[in-house]
N, CA, C and O atoms as a CHARMM CRD file, in Angstrom:
* protein
*
  172
    1    1 ALA  N     88.41100 108.00000 107.08000 PROA 1      0.00000
    2    1 ALA  CA    89.06800 108.77100 106.54500 PROA 1      0.00000
    3    1 ALA  C     89.90700 109.85100 107.50800 PROA 1      0.00000
    4    1 ALA  O     91.06000 110.28300 107.48600 PROA 1      0.00000
    5    2 LYS  N     88.54000 110.10600 108.51200 PROA 2      0.00000
    6    2 LYS  CA    89.54000 110.83000 109.76900 PROA 2      0.00000
    7    2 LYS  C     90.95300 110.07300 110.71700 PROA 2      0.00000
    8    2 LYS  O     91.81000 110.62200 111.40900 PROA 2      0.00000
    9    3 LEU  N     90.77300 108.88800 110.44700 PROA 3      0.00000
   10    3 LEU  CA    91.80100 107.98000 111.07600 PROA 3      0.00000
   11    3 LEU  C     93.18500 108.09700 110.16300 PROA 3      0.00000
   12    3 LEU  O     94.31600 108.13000 110.64900 PROA 3      0.00000
   13    4 ILE  N     92.90200 108.15000 108.86100 PROA 4      0.00000
   14    4 ILE  CA    94.00100 108.21400 107.95400 PROA 4      0.00000
   15    4 ILE  C     95.01000 109.82900 108.17300 PROA 4      0.00000
   16    4 ILE  O     96.21200 110.07600 108.26700 PROA 4      0.00000
   17    5 TYR  N     93.30100 110.93800 108.18400 PROA 5      0.00000
   18    5 TYR  CA    94.13800 112.46500 108.71600 PROA 5      0.00000
   19    5 TYR  C     94.85800 112.31700 110.01800 PROA 5      0.00000
   20    5 TYR  O     95.89100 112.92800 110.29400 PROA 5      0.00000
   21    6 GLY  N     94.26800 111.49800 110.77300 PROA 6      0.00000
   22    6 GLY  CA    94.91400 111.99900 112.18500 PROA 6      0.00000
   23    6 GLY  C     96.45100 111.45000 112.16200 PROA 6      0.00000
   24    6 GLY  O     97.37800 112.03500 112.72200 PROA 6      0.00000
   25    7 SER  N     96.61100 109.87100 111.20800 PROA 7      0.00000
   26    7 SER  CA    97.80400 109.49100 110.93900 PROA 7      0.00000
   27    7 SER  C     98.97800 110.40000 110.19900 PROA 7      0.00000
   28    7 SER  O    100.11500 110.68400 110.57600 PROA 7      0.00000
   29    8 LEU  N     98.37900 110.68200 109.20800 PROA 8      0.00000
   30    8 LEU  CA    98.95100 111.70000 108.50500 PROA 8      0.00000
   31    8 LEU  C     99.72400 112.96000 109.46300 PROA 8      0.00000
   32    8 LEU  O    100.92900 113.18900 109.36600 PROA 8      0.00000
   33    9 ILE  N     99.05300 113.51000 110.13600 PROA 9      0.00000
   34    9 ILE  CA    99.00100 114.40500 110.96100 PROA 9      0.00000
   35    9 ILE  C    100.29800 114.29600 112.29000 PROA 9      0.00000
   36    9 ILE  O    100.90600 115.14400 112.94400 PROA 9      0.00000
   37   10 ALA  N    100.30500 112.90700 112.25000 PROA 10     0.00000
   38   10 ALA  CA   100.91900 112.72000 113.67400 PROA 10     0.00000
   39   10 ALA  C    102.37300 112.22000 112.80000 PROA 10     0.00000
   40   10 ALA  O    103.40500 112.33300 113.46300 PROA 10     0.00000
   41   11 GLY  N    102.49700 111.80300 111.70000 PROA 11     0.00000
   42   11 GLY  CA   103.56500 111.36700 110.93900 PROA 11     0.00000
   43   11 GLY  C    104.49100 112.82500 110.84200 PROA 11     0.00000
   44   11 GLY  O    105.58100 112.89300 111.40900 PROA 11     0.00000
   45   12 LEU  N    103.91700 113.99900 110.04200 PROA 12     0.00000
   46   12 LEU  CA   104.33800 115.15000 109.94200 PROA 12     0.00000
   47   12 LEU  C    104.82900 115.74000 111.07700 PROA 12     0.00000
   48   12 LEU  O    105.94800 116.24600 111.16200 PROA 12     0.00000
   49   13 THR  N    103.76400 115.66900 112.21500 PROA 13     0.00000
   50   13 THR  CA   104.34900 116.37600 113.54800 PROA 13     0.00000
   51   13 THR  C    105.90100 115.41500 113.76100 PROA 13     0.00000
   52   13 THR  O    106.86700 116.17800 113.77200 PROA 13     0.00000
   53   14 SER  N    106.17400 114.36900 113.87600 PROA 14     0.00000
   54   14 SER  CA   107.26100 113.50500 114.32000 PROA 14     0.00000
   55   14 SER  C    108.27400 113.87600 113.53100 PROA 14     0.00000
   56   14 SER  O    109.41100 113.90500 114.00400 PROA 14     0.00000
   57   15 VAL  N    108.05500 114.19600 112.30100 PROA 15     0.00000
   58   15 VAL  CA   109.02900 114.63200 111.20700 PROA 15     0.00000
   59   15 VAL  C    109.55700 115.81400 111.69600 PROA 15     0.00000
   60   15 VAL  O    110.66900 115.90000 112.21700 PROA 15     0.00000
   61   16 LEU  N    108.52700 117.01800 111.48600 PROA 16     0.00000
   62   16 LEU  CA   109.10200 118.55100 112.25300 PROA 16     0.00000
   63   16 LEU  C    109.71300 118.30600 113.50300 PROA 16     0.00000
   64   16 LEU  O    110.80600 118.83400 113.70500 PROA 16     0.00000
   65   17 LEU  N    109.17800 117.56400 114.42100 PROA 17     0.00000
   66   17 LEU  CA   109.91700 117.65600 115.89200 PROA 17     0.00000
   67   17 LEU  C    111.30400 116.97300 115.56000 PROA 17     0.00000
   68   17 LEU  O    112.35800 117.49500 115.92400 PROA 17     0.00000
   69   18 ALA  N    111.26900 115.94600 114.95200 PROA 18     0.00000
   70   18 ALA  CA   112.85100 115.21900 114.46500 PROA 18     0.00000
   71   18 ALA  C    114.02000 116.11300 113.97900 PROA 18     0.00000
   72   18 ALA  O    115.23500 116.07000 114.17500 PROA 18     0.00000
   73   19 GLN  N    113.05300 117.09700 113.13700 PROA 19     0.00000
   74   19 GLN  CA   114.19400 118.02300 112.66500 PROA 19     0.00000
   75   19 GLN  C    114.74800 119.24100 113.29600 PROA 19     0.00000
   76   19 GLN  O    115.72700 119.92700 113.00300 PROA 19     0.00000
   77   20 ARG  N    113.72100 119.34800 114.39400 PROA 20     0.00000
   78   20 ARG  CA   113.85500 120.51200 115.04400 PROA 20     0.00000
   79   20 ARG  C    115.20600 119.77500 116.33000 PROA 20     0.00000
   80   20 ARG  O    115.99300 120.45100 116.99300 PROA 20     0.00000
   81   21 LYS  N    115.09500 118.49800 116.33100 PROA 21     0.00000
   82   21 LYS  CA   116.34600 117.70900 117.35100 PROA 21     0.00000
   83   21 LYS  C    117.13300 117.58700 116.95800 PROA 21     0.00000
   84   21 LYS  O    118.10600 117.23000 117.62300 PROA 21     0.00000
   85   22 GLY  N    117.21900 117.85100 115.37700 PROA 22     0.00000
   86   22 GLY  CA   118.82900 117.48700 114.87200 PROA 22     0.00000
   87   22 GLY  C    118.80100 116.08800 114.35100 PROA 22     0.00000
   88   22 GLY  O    119.75400 115.53100 113.80700 PROA 22     0.00000
   89   23 ILE  N    117.62000 115.56900 114.56600 PROA 23     0.00000
   90   23 ILE  CA   117.75800 113.87000 113.89900 PROA 23     0.00000
   91   23 ILE  C    117.08600 113.83000 112.55800 PROA 23     0.00000
   92   23 ILE  O    115.99200 114.34300 112.32400 PROA 23     0.00000
   93   24 ASP  N    117.85100 113.16200 111.67700 PROA 24     0.00000
   94   24 ASP  CA   117.24400 112.82100 110.64700 PROA 24     0.00000
   95   24 ASP  C    116.14900 111.94800 110.52500 PROA 24     0.00000
   96   24 ASP  O    116.49400 110.77300 110.40000 PROA 24     0.00000
   97   25 PRO  N    114.91800 112.15500 110.52300 PROA 25     0.00000
   98   25 PRO  CA   113.66300 111.50300 110.56100 PROA 25     0.00000
   99   25 PRO  C    113.82800 110.28500 109.30100 PROA 25     0.00000
  100   25 PRO  O    112.79600 109.63000 109.15700 PROA 25     0.00000
  101   26 LEU  N    114.54200 110.04500 108.72700 PROA 26     0.00000
  102   26 LEU  CA   114.37200 109.27600 107.30900 PROA 26     0.00000
  103   26 LEU  C    115.43100 108.13700 107.94900 PROA 26     0.00000
  104   26 LEU  O    115.36100 107.06100 107.35600 PROA 26     0.00000
  105   27 GLU  N    116.34100 108.17900 108.98500 PROA 27     0.00000
  106   27 GLU  CA   116.98600 107.39100 109.47100 PROA 27     0.00000
  107   27 GLU  C    117.25400 107.27800 111.03500 PROA 27     0.00000
  108   27 GLU  O    118.34700 107.47200 111.56700 PROA 27     0.00000
  109   28 THR  N    116.52200 107.06400 111.43700 PROA 28     0.00000
  110   28 THR  CA   116.48700 106.25400 113.02400 PROA 28     0.00000
  111   28 THR  C    116.94600 105.23100 113.45300 PROA 28     0.00000
  112   28 THR  O    116.81400 104.35000 112.60400 PROA 28     0.00000
  113   29 ARG  N    117.51300 104.81200 114.50400 PROA 29     0.00000
  114   29 ARG  CA   117.97600 103.43100 115.10300 PROA 29     0.00000
  115   29 ARG  C    116.76000 102.07100 114.98300 PROA 29     0.00000
  116   29 ARG  O    117.04300 100.92400 114.63800 PROA 29     0.00000
  117   30 SER  N    115.35900 102.58000 115.37400 PROA 30     0.00000
  118   30 SER  CA   114.48400 101.82700 114.83600 PROA 30     0.00000
  119   30 SER  C    114.18900 101.33000 113.72000 PROA 30     0.00000
  120   30 SER  O    114.11800 100.12700 113.47100 PROA 30     0.00000
  121   31 ILE  N    113.95000 102.46400 112.78400 PROA 31     0.00000
  122   31 ILE  CA   113.84400 102.22100 111.32900 PROA 31     0.00000
  123   31 ILE  C    114.75900 101.59800 110.90600 PROA 31     0.00000
  124   31 ILE  O    114.42500 100.80900 110.02200 PROA 31     0.00000
  125   32 LYS  N    116.02000 101.60600 111.20800 PROA 32     0.00000
  126   32 LYS  CA   117.38600 100.69000 110.48200 PROA 32     0.00000
  127   32 LYS  C    117.11300  99.30500 110.79500 PROA 32     0.00000
  128   32 LYS  O    117.32900  98.40500 109.98400 PROA 32     0.00000
  129   33 LEU  N    116.52500  99.06600 112.24700 PROA 33     0.00000
  130   33 LEU  CA   116.94000  97.96700 112.70800 PROA 33     0.00000
  131   33 LEU  C    115.41900  97.31100 112.11100 PROA 33     0.00000
  132   33 LEU  O    115.42100  96.08100 112.05400 PROA 33     0.00000
  133   34 TYR  N    114.14700  97.99000 111.66900 PROA 34     0.00000
  134   34 TYR  CA   113.11800  97.21400 111.11500 PROA 34     0.00000
  135   34 TYR  C    113.36100  96.87700 109.63900 PROA 34     0.00000
  136   34 TYR  O    112.94800  95.89700 109.01900 PROA 34     0.00000
  137   35 LYS  N    114.07600  97.83700 109.23000 PROA 35     0.00000
  138   35 LYS  CA   114.97800  97.47000 107.63100 PROA 35     0.00000
  139   35 LYS  C    115.31400  96.34900 107.85600 PROA 35     0.00000
  140   35 LYS  O    114.50500  95.53600 107.41000 PROA 35     0.00000
  141   36 GLU  N    116.52600  95.73300 108.57500 PROA 36     0.00000
  142   36 GLU  CA   117.33700  94.88500 108.72700 PROA 36     0.00000
  143   36 GLU  C    116.38900  93.62300 108.95100 PROA 36     0.00000
  144   36 GLU  O    116.56100  92.53000 108.41200 PROA 36     0.00000
  145   37 TYR  N    115.72900  93.83300 109.51800 PROA 37     0.00000
  146   37 TYR  CA   114.81400  92.58100 110.32100 PROA 37     0.00000
  147   37 TYR  C    113.88800  92.07200 108.66000 PROA 37     0.00000
  148   37 TYR  O    114.00600  90.98600 108.09300 PROA 37     0.00000
  149   38 ILE  N    113.11800  93.11000 108.26900 PROA 38     0.00000
  150   38 ILE  CA   112.40400  92.86100 106.65100 PROA 38     0.00000
  151   38 ILE  C    113.23900  92.21800 105.95100 PROA 38     0.00000
  152   38 ILE  O    112.90200  91.15800 105.42400 PROA 38     0.00000
  153   39 LYS  N    114.93500  92.90900 105.75400 PROA 39     0.00000
  154   39 LYS  CA   115.46200  92.33700 104.83500 PROA 39     0.00000
  155   39 LYS  C    115.90900  90.85500 105.01200 PROA 39     0.00000
  156   39 LYS  O    115.88700  90.04900 104.08200 PROA 39     0.00000
  157   40 ARG  N    116.38400  90.50600 106.49100 PROA 40     0.00000
  158   40 ARG  CA   116.57500  88.58600 107.21400 PROA 40     0.00000
  159   40 ARG  C    115.43600  88.15600 106.49400 PROA 40     0.00000
  160   40 ARG  O    115.63400  87.69300 105.37100 PROA 40     0.00000
  161   41 ILE  N    113.94500  88.24100 107.05400 PROA 41     0.00000
  162   41 ILE  CA   112.72100  87.77800 106.73000 PROA 41     0.00000
  163   41 ILE  C    112.26900  87.24600 105.30000 PROA 41     0.00000
  164   41 ILE  O    111.76000  86.16700 104.99800 PROA 41     0.00000
  165   42 SER  N    112.63100  88.39600 104.47600 PROA 42     0.00000
  166   42 SER  CA   112.33600  88.30400 103.20200 PROA 42     0.00000
  167   42 SER  C    113.30700  87.60400 102.06700 PROA 42     0.00000
  168   42 SER  O    113.06600  87.76100 100.87000 PROA 42     0.00000
  169   43 THR  N    114.35400  86.86900 102.50300 PROA 43     0.00000
  170   43 THR  CA   115.55900  86.29500 101.92600 PROA 43     0.00000
  171   43 THR  C    115.59700  84.77300 101.79000 PROA 43     0.00000
  172   43 THR  O    116.58700  84.22000 101.31000 PROA 43     0.00000
């Protein structure tokens, strides 16, 4: 439970920091590349 809680806190912190820097936390380059990779290997 502590590990999951820590992961939640880290996730929320990264979203808040991204928003403060003017970055859309839902669309970053690494996430986009990951999504493209998943599409390629799943088809």
